[in-house]
N, C-alpha and C positions, 0 to 999 in steps of 0.2 A: 584454477586452483585457486585454495585460501589462502589470506596473508596476513601474518601475526602484524598488527599495526602498533606504533607508539603506544597508542591510549590502553595498551593491553586488553584489547578484544581481539577475537578473529574475526575479519569483516569477509564477507561471502566474495566469493568473484562474481563479477560484473556489476561491483556496485561501484559508485563514485563518492564527489561531497567531501573532498578532504578525506579523514580515515574511512570512507566506506559507509557512510551516513546514510547516503543516497541510493533508492533504487530506480536505475533510469529504466526508460523503456522507449524504444524506437530507435531508430537508423542513428549512429554517429556522426560528427559533423557539425557544421555551424548553423545550428537550427535555433528558431526561436523556441521558448522551454515554458510548458506550462505545467507550474508548480501543483503537486495536488496534495494537503495535507487531510491524511485519515487517520481512524482509528477502527481496529477490526470487530471491534464492540459497539460501536456506533451505529445505531440504527438509520440515523440521517445517512450516514455513507453507503451502508448496506441499498438507499431508495434510490440516491443518485447513482450507484454503479449500475442498477438492474434495469435504469430509467435511460443513463447515457451513457455507461462507461463504453458500450462497446461503440459507439460513435465516436466518442472520443479518443479512444485506441485506435480507431479508423484513421483519423488525421496522422497519428504517428505512423501508422503501416504506409501511409501515402507520401510519408517525407515532407509534410507539410510544417511537421513540429516532432518535437521530443518531449517527453514526461518525464518529470521526475517525481517521485512519489516520496514523501516524507510521513514518515509514521508514529502516531501518540498514544501512550498510555494512559491516557484521560479517565477513562471510565474505571481502570482498577484502581487510580487514586480514590475515585469519587464514590464506589460503590463496595470496593473491597474485591479481590480475588486477581488472578492473575490472567484472566482469558486475554486482554490486548496485548501483554507483553510474551503469552505462550505463541499465539498466533503469527504474532511477527517473528520470533525466533524460527517459527516454522518456513514463513514468508523467505528469511535469509535463508536456510535451507534449500528453498525452490529457486531462488536466485542464480544461487551457486550453482545449480545445474543449468538452468538457462533462464533466458528471458520467455520462452514460451512456457516454463514451468512456472513460472513467478504468477503470468497471466491465467492461468489454470486455476491454481491455488486462489489467486485472488478472485477468481470468480465465485470458486464454489465457496468460500469462506464466509462471503458475503448473501451468497444464495441460499447458506443453510445456516446461516447467522442466528442462533438463540436469542429469545429476549434477553437486553441489556441487563436485566437485574438477574439473570442466569449465568452463574460461571461456566459453565460447560467447557470452554476454550480453553480455561485454565488448565484442562488433564491432557496431556499430549496424544493418547489414546483415541480422545474424540476427534483432535484435529488431525490424526492421523485417519482416522475414517471417513473426513470428510474428504482428504486427500485422497485416498483410493478410489472413492466413490468418483473420482476426477479420471482417475488414469494414473497418478503420480505414485507408484511403486517401485520406483531405483532404490536397492538396497541402501546405497551411501545415503539417498534423501531419508530415508526411513529412521536409518540410526543417527543421524543429526536431529531429527527430529525428537524422538527417544530420549538422548543422550542429553537434550538439550545445547548442543554443540554452540550455537547462537545465540543465547539467551544473553549471557554477557555485552553482545553487539545489539541485541534490542534493547537491553536497558540504555545505553549509550545513545541509540537511536531516539527513543522518547527523551531522555534529557537535554539532546540535541533542539528538540520539538519542545520541549519548555525553554527554550533560552531563544528560538525563533521570534518570539511577539505574537505568534498566531495564538487566538484564543479559543478557537473553537473549531470544530470538524464536523463536516468536512469545509475546508477551504481553498477555492482553487483562483490561482493567478497566473496572470500571462504578461511577464512583464511588471508593471506598474499599475497594472488593468485588473481588477476583480472581476470573475466570471461567476454570474450565480446561476447556482442550481436548482433554488426552490421558487416559487412565486409567494405574494404575500398572504397566503392559506397555509402555508408550509408545506404544499405539497410540491412534490418534483416536477419542474417544467420538463415539457416535452423534450426528448434529445434535438430535434430541429432548430429549436431556440437556444439550446444550451450551445450547440456549434455554430451557429449565427452569429453569437457573441465572441466565441472566440474568430470566427472568419474576419470579424470587424476588427478585433487587436492585432491579427499579426498584421506584421509589417508589409507594405504593399510597393 
C-alpha cells in the first residue's frame, strides 16, 4: 500500500531511501548496493539497459547484490517537456504494484524510447501504450498513470537527484567504485565487461 510521507508526496509501496525516493530491486538483507542513476528520456541510459541491464539484474536475482535506482528529469530541463517526469511517475505506479512490474516497465520504456528531442513520454497515454504492450494492464496501475498519482513523488525523486552530486546519466556506483558502462568510443561495453567490473568491486 502507498504511504503519505512528511514531504507531502505519496510514496509508492516498495520504495526506500528516506521518504521513498529510491526504487530498490533485488532481495532484502545486508547486501552490497549498486546504485544506478538514470533518466527515462536519456538515450545512453537506454543503450546501457539494452546492453547490460539484464545481466546486472541477474546479479541481483542471484542475491549477489541489491540495486537501487535513482532517477533524474535532466532531459526535461534541458530540452523542455515532461517525458522524464511522466515516465518516472509511471515507474512509481509500477513499483507500487511490485518489483516485477517495475522491471517490466523499466525494460519496456527503454526498449521503446523515442528520440530524446521528442517528448512522447510526456503524454500518459503514450506511456500507458508502452506499458500495455509489455502486459501491464492492472486497473490500479492504469489509473495511477492516467491521473498522475505519483507525479509529486516523481518531482521529489528528481529533486533528490539534483542534490546528489551526480552530474549525468547513466551513472553506476558500487560503494565508492564507479562502474563504467561505455568504452572510449562512446559505445556500450559488452555485458560481460560490465559485470566483471561489478564482480571485482564486490566485497570478497
